[in-house]
N, C-alpha and C positions, 0 to 999 in steps of 0.2 A: 504493500500500500504506500509506504513511504516514498518509494522510488517510482511509483506508477503515476505518470502525468494525468491519467484519467481519473484517479482517485481524489476524493474531496479533501483528503489529508495528505496530499502530495507535498513532500518536504516540510510537513508540519512538525515543528521541533518538540512537540509534547505528545506525539502519537503513542498510544499504549493499548494493551488489551487487558483482560482479567489477570493474566499471569505475569505481566511486566509493569514497569513504571514504579514510581516511589510508593513505599508503604510506611516503613518505620519512621522515616525522616519527616513525614507530614502528619502523623497521628499524635493527638494530644490526650486521648482518652479512649477507653474501650466502650462498646465494641467498635470494630473497624468499619465505621459507616462514614459517608461523605461529610455529614454534619459534624463529625468529631475529628475532622482533619483540616488542614489549611486550605482545602478546596471548598470549604463551606461558603465562601463569599463569591464563588463563581457559579452563576446560575446556568444550567445546561440549556442549550438551544433545543428546539423541538426534535431534531434528528438525533442528537446525542442522547436525549432523554428516552427516546424510543429504543435505542440500542441498549441503554442502561437497564431498561425494564423488560427486555425481551429475553426469556430464558435460553433460547437457542442461539442467541447472538454471542459472538466472542467477547463483547464488551458488557455482558450482563453483570451488573453490580461491580464493574471496574470503577472504583471510587475516584481515580484521577481522570476519568474520561473527559475529553474536551476536543474542541476543534477551533479553527480560526474565528468562528462566530461567537465563541463562548467567553472571550475576554482574557484568556490566558495567552500572553504574548511575550515575544523576545524583543529586546532592544539593545542597540549598540551605542555606547557613549565614549567620548574621549576622556582623558583624565582631568579635563576642566569642566566635565559634566555636560558638554555639548552633545546633543543627540545626532547620530549619523543616520540619515534617512533609511538606507538599505543595509540591514544587518549582515547581508551576504558579503559586504565589503571587508568583513573581518578576515576573510581568506586572503585578500590582497594585502592587508596590513601585516599579517603573519609572514607571508611570502617576502615582504619588504623588510623584515627583521624586527617587527614589533613584538612586545610582550603584552599578552591579553589576559585579563582576569575573567575567567569563564565560570558562571554559576552552574553547579552540577546538582546531583541528587541530595548530597549531604553537606555541601559547602562549596566554596570557590576553589578553583585550580588556577595556578599561574601557568600560562601556556606560551611556548614559542617553538620555532622550527628547530628540531634537534640537530639538523645539519649546519645550522648557522652558528659558527664559532663565536662570533661577536655577541649575538643575542644571548646565547647560553652563558657566556662569561659575565655579561652585564647582569643577567638574572641572579647568578650566583653571588655577585658582589652586592647588589642592591638588597637581596633577601638575607644577607649576612649568613650564608649557608655553610661557610667553611668548605670542607671537602666532602660533605655528606652527599651521597649519590642522588640524582634525580630519577624519578620513574619516567618511563617512555611509553606512550601509547602508539602502537603500530597500526597501520592501515588495516591489516588483516594478518592471519597467522602465517600465510605464505611470505608476506613481507618481513614479518618478525624473524622467520627462519633464515633470512639472508644474513642476519647479524648474530643470532644465538642458536645453540643446539637445543632442539625441542624433542623430547621423547613422548611416548604415547600418554603417559600419566600427566606430564606437564601440559600437553595439548588439551587434555580433558579438563584440567584446571583452568587454563586460559579461556576456553570456550564455554565453560559452565555458566549457568544463569547468574551465579554470584560474581563472576568476572573480577577476580582479585588481581592484584599485581603479583606476578610469579617471578621469582628470582631464577635466572637462567644463565647457563655457562656461555660466555662469549666465544665466538669463533675467532680463530687466529687470522684476522684479515688485516694485512699491513695497510691497505688503502681504504679502510672503513671510513665512511663519510660522517659517522656519528661524532659530534663535537667532543674533543678531549675532556672538556670540563663537565661532561654528563656524569661520569662515574670514575673520577681519578683514582688510580691505584688499585682498582678492583678487577677481578676476573669474571664478574657477573654483571648483568643488566636486569633491572626490574622492569618487566614488560607487562602491559595490560592492553586489552583490545577495546574498541568502542562499545560502550554499553548503554548509551542514551542517544536519542535522535540528534541532539546537538553535536555530539561527537561525530556522527556520520555526516552532518552538515559541514563540519570543519574539514573532513577528509575529501570534500569535493575539490579541495585545493590540490596542488602538485606535490606536496610533501608526503613522505612515507612514514616518518616518525615525528611525533610531537612530544616535547617535554611536557609532562602533566604532573606538576607537583602541588602539594597542598598549599593553599594561600594563607600564610600566616607570617607574622614578623618573627624574628629569631626568638625562640623560647616562649612564644605566645600561643594561645589556642587557635584552632582553625576558625577562619572568618566565614560566616554563613549568612549574615544580614547585608542587604544591599547598601544601606547607608554606611555601615561599618567598612564595607569594601571600598566604597568611593572615597571615604575619609582616610582610612589607614593604608590603602594600597596606591594612592595617587602618585607617590614618588617611585613606585616600582612598575606599575602597569601603565602602558600607553593608552589602552582601551579596555572597556568593560562590556562583556556580553552577558546581559542579565535578563531575568524574567520576573514577573510580578506574583509568583507563587512563593509564599513564605516557607522556610525550612524551620521545623519545630525542634527536631533532634539533629544537631550537627553530627556528621558521621564521616570519618576518613575512609579511604580505600583500604581494604584488607590486603595484607602481604603474606604470601605463602611460599614454601619451598618444598620440593620433594626430597626427603631425607630417608634413606634406607627403604625406599619403595613406598613410603607413606607421605601423605600431604601433612605438612607441619606449618603451624601459624607463627609468623613473626609478629603480626598485628591482626587482630580479629575485630572486624568492624562491619562496614557495608557488605551486605549480601549474606551475612551469617548471624546478625543480631536482629531480633531477639529469639533465635532458635534455642530451645531449652536443652539442658543436659538432664537426662532421666537418671535418678539415683536408685540404688538397691534398697537403702533404708530411708524411710520417709523422714522429713523434717517435721518435728512435732509442733513447732511454733514457727511463725514467719520470722525469717532471719535475714540479716544483711552482713556481708563481708565487705570491708571497705578497701581491700587491696593494699598495694604498696605506694611508695612515693614516686617511683619511676615507672613509666609505661603503665600508668594506672588503669585498671578496669575494676569495677565493683561487682558484687553479686547479690541478687535477691533470691531467696529460696523458701519454699513451703511445700509440704506433702512430698510428692515424688519428683519435683522439678526444681532445677536451679537455673536461673537466668543470669548469665554474665553479660555485663553492659558492653557497649562498643568501647574501643580504645579511647581513653580520655587524654592520656599523655602524662607528662611530668608535672608534679604538683607544686613546683617552685613558682612563687609569685601570686599576687592577689587575683589576677585574671584567670589563671588556671584553677585556682581554688574555687572561684565562683562558678566556673564551668562545671567542675565536679559537683558542686552543691546543687546547681540547677538540674543537672542530669539525674542525680541521685533521687531527687524528689519527683521529677516528671516521669522517670522510668517506672516508679511504683504504680502509676496509673495505667501504664501500658501493659504491665504483666499482672496487675491486680494483686500485688503483694505489698503489705504495709508492715514493716518490721516491728517485732516486739523484743528482739535480741540483736545485739551488735557484736560483731567480731572484727578485730583490727590488729595490725602489726604491733609487736611489743616495743618498737622503737619509740622512746618518750617524746622525741622532737618531730616526728612525722606529722604532716598536716592532717592526715586521716586519723591519727591517734587523738589529736586535739579536737577534731570534729566529733569523734565518738564521745569524748569527755564532755562535750557540750550538749549531748542528747540524754534525756532522763530515761534511759533504758538499761537493763542489765547488760554488762559488757564482758567480753572475753578477750584477753590479750594473747595473741598467738605468735610463737617464734617463727620468723620469716622462712627459714629453710624447712622447718617442720611442715609449714603450710604447703610448700612446694611438693614435698614427699606425698602428703595425703591427697593433694589435688590430682596427682598422676594416678595414685592407687585407686581413688574413687571413680575416676573416669573409666577404669577397667572393672569396677565392682570388686576390688580386692580388699578383704577384711583382715586376714591374719597378718601378724607382724612380719614385715619384709625388710630387707636391707636396701637402702637407696643411697646413691651418691648425688649430692646437690652441688653444682659448680656455678657460681655467678660472681658478680662484681662486689656486692656488698649486702649485708644483712646484720641486724643487731643481734649479737649472741647473748646467751644466758650469762656469760661472764663479763659482759660489757665491752668485749672486743668486737671487731668487725669480722664476722664469719664469711665464708664463701667457697670452701672446698671441704665439704662435710660428708662423712659416712654416718648415716643415721639408721638405726634399727627401730621400726615402730609401725603404728597404724593410728587410726583416729582416736584411740584411747590413751596414747602416750608414745614417747620415744626415748631412746638412749643414744647419746653421741659416742660412736665407737672409734672414730679416727678422724684426723684432719691434717691439712697442710700445716707445717710449723708456722708460728706467728712471725711475720716479717714487718719491719718498720715502714710506715707510710707517712713521710713528712708532709704536713699540711692537710692531711685528711682528704676530703672531697676535692679541695682546690688542687691538691697535688696530683690528682688523677689526670689532669690535663697535660702533664709533662712526663711522658714515659721514660725519658732519659734520666730525670731526677729519681724516679722510682728505681730504675736500673742501678744507678749509682748507690742509692741507699741499700739496696739488696746486696750488692757486691761488697760494700763497706761492712755490712753485717756478717757476711758469710766467708769472705776471703781473708787471708793473712795480708799484712802490709806489703810483703814482697810480691804476693800474687796480684794485689790491687795495683801496685806500681807498674806492672806490665801492661795494664789496660789504659794507660794515659791517653793514647791517641784515639780512644773510643769517645772521648768527651769533648769533641770539637764543638758540639752544640750546647755545651755546658760551660759557662764562664768560670774562671777561678773563684770569683765572688760567690757564685751559686754553690760551688762545691764547698766553700768555707761555711756557708750558711747551713747546708745539709749536715756537714760534719759537726757543727756546733749544736744543731738540733738533736742529732743522735747522741752526742756526748751528754747534753743536759736534759735529754728527754723532753724537750720543749716543742709543743705542737706536733708531737709524733704519735700517731695512732698505730695500733698493732692489728694486723689483719692476716687471716688464713685464706684470703680470696684467690680463687683461680683466675679471675679476671685480671687482677693486678700482676699475677705471674706472667700472663700473656703480654701485658703492658711492658714488663721488665725485659722480656726476651725481644720484643719488638724494638725497644729502646736500645738494647745492646747491639742489635744487628743494623740499627739505623733505618729500619723499615718505616716507622712512624715516630717522629720526634716531637710533634705537637698535635694534641687531640682537639678536634673541632666538633666532634659529635660522639655520643656514647658508643663505646665499643670499637672505635676506629682502629686503634692499635692492633687489637686482636683480629679484626676483620681483614685488615691489610696483610697481617702475618699469614692468615689462612690463604689469601690470594697468592702470595709469594710461594707458599708451600705447594698449592694446587698446580700452579703453572709449572713449577719444577717437576712435580710428579708426572705431569702429562707429556713431558718432553725428555724423560730420562729412563732408561731401562734398569738403572740401579734400583729403582723402586721395587722390582721383583725380588732382588736379593734382601732388601730390608724387610719385606713382607715375610719371606721365608724364615729369616732370623727371628722375627717376632713370634712366629708359630712355634719354632723350636724352643725359645725361651719360655713361652707360656706352657708348653707341654712339660718342660722340666720343672716348672713351678708346681704344676698339678701333681707330678710324680712325687715331689717332696711332701706335698700335703698328704698324700696317701700313705707314705712311709711314716710320717709324723704321728699318725693315728695309733701306731704300735708302741709309741714311747710310754713308759710306765709311770712317769712323773708328771701328772696333769698340771700341777702348779707352775712348773717351769716350761711346759710344752710350748706356750705361745712365744716366749723369748727364744727358745731353741729354734723354733720354726722361723722366726724373723732372722736369726743369725744365719740359718741355712739359706733362706731366701736372699739375703743381702749378698751371699757368696755368688748366687746365680746372677744377680744384677751386676756384680763386678765382672763376672765372666763375659757378659755381653756389653761391657762398657765401650767397646770399640764400635758397636753398631748403634747403641742407644745411650742417651745421657742419663746417668744413674740417679734415681731417686731412692735413697736408702730409707728403710723403716726403723723406727726406734719406739721403745715403750716408755711412757711416762705415767706412772700409776696404772690406771686401767685403760689408758688411751694409747692408740697407735699414732705416731707422728710421722708424717712424710717429710724427710729432710731433703732440701734442695741445694745445699751448698756444692755438692759434687756435680749436680746438673748444671749449675751456673758456671762453675769452673770449666767443665767440659765444653760448653758452648763457647765461652770466651777463648779458650785455647784453640779450638777448631777454627774459629773466626780469625784470630790473630795470626795463625800459622799459614793461612792461605793468601798468596799474593793477589789473587783475583777474588776480592770480597763480594763483588756483584754476583759472581757465579756460585760461590759457596753459600751465600745467604739463603737461597731456596732450599738447598739440601739440608742445611741446619734446621730450617723451619719445618721441613717435612719430618726429619728424624725427631724433632721435639714433639710434634703431634703424636707420633708413634710411641715415644717414650712415655708421654702422659697417659695415653690410652692403655698401654701395658700396665702402668703403675696403678691406674684406677681399677682395672679388672683383677690384677693379682692381689692388691690390698683387700679387695672385696672377697676374694677366695680365702685369704688368710683369716678374715673376720668370720666368714661363713655365709655363703649365699644360700638363701632359703628357697626351696621349691624350684631351684634353677631359674629364679627370676631376679633380675637386678633392675631396680627402679632408677631412672635418671631424670633429673630436672635442673632448672636454672638456665639463665641466659647463655652461658658458655656452650651449651649443647645446641644452640642455633648454628654452631660451627658444623657445617655439613661434613667437612673432611674428618674432624675429630670423631664425630658421632658415628659416621659410617665405618671408620677404622675400628672403633669400639664394638660396634654391632658385628662386624666381620670376625674379629678375634673371639668374641663371646660365642659365636656359632660353632667355632672349632672345638670348644669344650662343652657344648651342650647347654650353654646359658642363654636365656632369652632376655634381651634388653628391652625393658618396658618404658616407652616415652610417649608424651601426649600427642594426640592428633586432633582432638576436639577444641583444645585451648592452647594458647601460646606456652612454650616450654619456659619462657622467661616470666617476668613479674606480672604479665597480663593474665596469668592463670592462678595466682595464689589466692585470690578472693574466694574461689570455689573451695580450696582446701581449708580456708578459714571457717567457712560456714559448716563444713562437714565436721571439723574438730569441735567447734562450738556446740553443734547439735549433740555430739557424743557426750561432751562434758555436761551439758545441760540435762541430758537424760540421767546421768549419774547423780547430779544434785537433786533432781526431781524425785528420784527413787530413795 
């Protein structure tokens, strides 16, 4: 119909049927009827009303149904608010290098021609985007396949009704026309296909790829109101393509990636919200889980359903807090759940914690990584206590330190911390995360001898003598130094040592770029096969030790003896993998990284071609980490051959797929989330499940 000149909705930018068009973003109350959406002010013309009321028509009860006669219209303005008569001129403007703010289903996008180096660079600078990648909308899947590798599962995700952004492996095309500033330093592109009539209108132009990035100022929430767009984006966008239908629930594009043969969420929003998660054990009272501080999404749950909200984003700043608050209360009307119990992260300074404290309801404070564990288990309906490894950037620990590489044994009724990465110093806390080289220097200062550290001098070109003096003084006096077991910070340190990422401009950048370097090396070197074979041999040797250890007659000492035997195996393979030795401290197993850091430094410094060796080191590091995770879990004791994994570090496709592949060799099933993000976007679900269990105990 849209492309049929004979149809009355030919090129009509709001064409839809019962099965498509906006739903969640325009509804403000239940049930989903036109009068309870932002379509209520648009009276249907006679022909649309006939279709709306005809049971055999494809538009029967399609709430957003409209046509050119019904008052829903598109208009094009310049950044001085002057109206351009024919909105089709937007195509010419984009072809000439303009940046256009385009109103979509859940908010505004900033759009420009992805082949236009100047326009893309200008957008990156004006949006204060740093190096964070832009998503690209491709004309169609055939066009997309000229730049990225698309397998069957990825094609299915791209073309699904949910139409998410799919992270795809770039082809090695020396003469690619995609602007360099689209995704600097990465081996992937985030691709999505046109999912609204307006997008199809834009692709009447000559371009094959459009930058399609969320319209917001740096660190601020998504812009979705016309007046806000005209006011806040006037110094970024040259033109505005807008409509007069209000958005009630702002909603970003979802972002997914195929990991281990399953679709995994990096961001869950448009197209998937508010689809419920059905639970095995009913929630006895209406509950809310408020999520975390980063990549926030909250959860409302009652009876056998849990509804996780769309991606809200980071909670820093008043505007982000207000967006969270607005969505928290309006979402209750959409899903008809009005909480009587609140669950929140145990960090005392999180905005969500303070929000919970301001509500006069019973509250449950839930440890961050425990919520990760239970979220994954509950997605699969797993009740009995299982071992999980949770790797992320930060989370408030029971001891007041920053956790982030945790082996937890538990279920909804409780947990025990069994092992963790040794605590390392983080000068400056959250502020220090922006400087991987500083983290690297602090880690090496902590773990290496003075003579070993002296050999690393030329690694610190990006670190002034003054900065080094400050870090050394901080470490000596323990001033503004926080201690962390974070896996995310370990990735930062390795990235800093190798010079892969020396300044972080978006969360996870150092780790993401390190993964890219490792993946690119793997795909061009046969040595990877030797590394994989060595990993299998080491893993089987570890398993053999475990079996022999069961025969030892002194159970009190068996764990320490086992660790000693295991460390010997790690030493034996130190030529292939960077050693992470295990240690016992009271009842906890510690993962020691001093020899890993020294091994990486020595390998890097010994090679005259550091550009070449960087990728190999990054790849071996991923394997070293995966082996250590799996083998430590074996020593603790994997229950029912199931290992739960969660936390944002497992968004790393390379690491996760190495772990899955190794685990399969010894009959272990790695359980990871596919309905919710593996990162902090999934913890609200875990919070409500734990609160429900704890409330049942108190009630009884």
